[in-house]
C-alpha positions in Angstrom: 100.4 4.8 -133.8 97.4 6.2 -131.9 94.1 6.4 -133.6 90.4 7.2 -133.1 87.9 5.1 -135.0 84.7 6.9 -136.0 81.7 5.3 -137.8 78.0 4.6 -137.6 76.7 1.5 -136.0 77.2 -1.3 -138.5 80.0 0.6 -140.4 82.4 -2.2 -139.7 84.7 -0.6 -137.1 85.0 -3.7 -135.0 86.1 -5.9 -138.0 88.6 -3.3 -139.1 89.9 -2.9 -135.6 90.8 -6.6 -135.4 92.7 -6.4 -138.7 94.5 -3.2 -137.6 95.4 -4.8 -134.3 97.0 -7.8 -136.1 99.0 -5.6 -138.6 100.2 -2.8 -136.4 100.0 -4.5 -132.9 97.6 -1.8 -131.6 95.5 -2.2 -128.5 91.7 -1.9 -129.2 90.2 0.3 -126.5 86.4 0.2 -126.5 84.5 2.4 -124.1 82.0 -0.4 -123.7 84.8 -2.7 -122.4 86.1 0.1 -120.1 82.6 0.5 -118.6 82.1 -3.3 -118.1 85.6 -3.6 -116.5 84.9 -0.7 -114.0 81.5 -2.2 -113.2 82.9 -5.7 -112.7 85.7 -4.4 -110.5 83.4 -2.1 -108.5 85.8 0.8 -108.9 84.7 4.2 -107.5 84.1 5.4 -111.1 82.2 2.2 -111.9 79.9 2.6 -108.9 79.3 6.3 -109.8 78.5 5.4 -113.4 76.1 2.6 -112.1 73.9 5.1 -110.3 73.2 6.9 -113.6 72.8 3.7 -115.6 70.4 2.2 -113.0 68.3 5.4 -113.3 68.2 5.0 -117.1 70.3 8.2 -117.5 73.4 8.8 -119.7 76.7 8.7 -117.7 78.0 12.2 -117.5 81.0 13.3 -119.7 83.1 13.9 -116.6 82.9 10.2 -115.4 83.4 8.8 -118.9 86.5 11.0 -119.4 88.0 9.9 -116.1 87.5 6.3 -117.0 89.2 6.7 -120.4 91.9 8.9 -118.9 92.7 6.1 -116.3 92.9 3.5 -119.1 95.2 5.7 -121.3 97.5 6.2 -118.4 98.3 2.5 -118.5 100.1 2.9 -121.9 103.8 3.7 -122.1 105.2 6.2 -124.6 105.4 4.5 -128.0 102.7 2.0 -127.3 99.9 2.2 -129.9 96.1 1.9 -129.5 92.8 2.5 -131.2 89.9 4.3 -129.4 86.5 3.0 -130.4 83.4 4.8 -129.0 85.4 7.7 -127.6 85.2 10.7 -128.1 81.5 11.2 -128.8 81.4 14.9 -128.2 83.7 17.9 -128.8 84.2 18.2 -125.0 85.5 14.6 -124.9 87.7 15.3 -128.0 89.2 18.4 -126.2 89.9 16.3 -123.1 91.6 13.6 -125.2 94.0 16.2 -126.6 95.2 16.7 -123.0 95.9 13.0 -122.6 97.6 11.9 -125.8 98.7 13.0 -129.3 96.7 11.3 -132.1 98.2 10.2 -135.4 94.8 10.0 -137.2 91.1 9.8 -136.9 89.6 7.2 -139.2 86.1 7.9 -140.4 84.4 4.8 -141.8 81.8 6.1 -144.3 78.8 3.9 -145.3 75.5 5.3 -146.7 72.6 5.0 -144.2 70.5 2.8 -146.5 73.4 0.3 -146.8 73.7 0.2 -143.0 70.0 -0.4 -142.6 70.2 -3.3 -145.0 73.3 -4.7 -143.4 72.0 -4.6 -139.8 68.5 -5.8 -140.6 70.1 -8.9 -142.2 72.5 -9.5 -139.3 72.4 -12.7 -137.2 74.6 -13.8 -134.3 75.6 -17.4 -133.4 74.4 -18.4 -129.9 77.4 -20.7 -129.6 80.5 -18.8 -130.8 79.2 -15.2 -131.3 80.1 -15.2 -135.0 78.1 -12.6 -137.0 76.6 -13.6 -140.3 73.8 -12.8 -142.8 70.4 -14.3 -141.9 69.5 -14.4 -145.6 72.6 -16.4 -146.6 72.8 -18.9 -143.7 70.4 -20.8 -141.5 73.2 -22.1 -139.3 76.4 -20.5 -138.2 79.0 -21.0 -141.0 81.8 -21.1 -138.4 80.6 -23.8 -136.0 77.1 -24.9 -137.1 75.4 -23.3 -134.1 72.0 -21.8 -133.9 71.6 -18.2 -135.1 69.5 -15.4 -133.5 68.5 -11.8 -134.3 69.3 -9.0 -131.8 66.2 -7.2 -130.6 67.7 -3.8 -131.7 68.4 -4.9 -135.2 65.1 -3.7 -136.5 64.7 -0.8 -139.0 63.0 1.7 -136.6 65.7 1.3 -133.9 68.5 1.4 -136.5 67.3 4.6 -138.1 67.0 6.2 -134.6 70.6 5.1 -133.8 71.8 6.6 -137.1 70.0 9.9 -136.4 71.7 10.2 -133.0 75.1 9.2 -134.5 74.9 11.9 -137.1 73.9 14.5 -134.6 76.8 13.6 -132.3 79.4 13.1 -135.0 78.9 16.1 -137.2 80.8 18.5 -134.9 83.5 15.9 -134.2 84.2 15.5 -137.9 84.6 19.3 -138.2 86.8 19.3 -135.1 89.2 16.8 -136.4 89.2 18.1 -140.0 90.4 21.5 -138.8 93.3 19.7 -137.1 94.2 17.8 -140.3 93.7 14.4 -138.5 90.5 13.2 -140.3 91.0 10.2 -142.7 87.8 9.4 -144.5 87.5 5.8 -145.7 84.8 4.4 -148.1 83.7 1.4 -145.9 81.4 -0.2 -148.4 82.4 -3.6 -149.9 84.1 -6.6 -148.4 86.2 -6.2 -145.2 89.5 -7.0 -147.0 88.7 -4.3 -149.6 88.0 -1.7 -146.9 91.2 -2.7 -145.0 93.3 -2.2 -148.1 91.9 1.4 -148.3 92.6 1.9 -144.6 96.3 0.8 -145.0 96.8 2.8 -148.1 95.4 5.9 -146.4 97.5 5.4 -143.2 100.7 4.7 -145.1 100.2 7.6 -147.6 99.1 10.1 -145.1 
């Protein structure tokens, strides 16, 4: 099974990806991880991307697509994966069609106000990286470690990220809907409830 995961920041894609990986043995391909690996390994593409990043510019589509294409070429026929963070544009989606056949595009839907509330309440453990709710815990419930708030988890930044997300994703949603690949999931509620909806949708599709 080969999937694309779409959803706003804070929609719970990462949590659902972990659950899907366990159930269906799917590799989780994050564009952030691909970038970090290319930068760490000083690959030609990584060095090219670094020039734009150091200048505070967006990495061009062409470089992003080459990085993703190189990663996808590592998979043998029949090996499954989930793409998280790619594609972000129709041009990237068209490129992806030349690289692999998708089984579905899961769109995790959460109202903006719920995401703002979720992210402004988010805290991360300095010790183990566990994410929890700052209003419910003063220490990490997993290891007892100290919690901290991410600088970008403030309302103004979150609303700006949501605005950019909607502008980018609207055309992608139409693109995949016309190809009968879009699977829309209500991503509100507890993670296990959302995962049940994901599995029911995938298995009934």
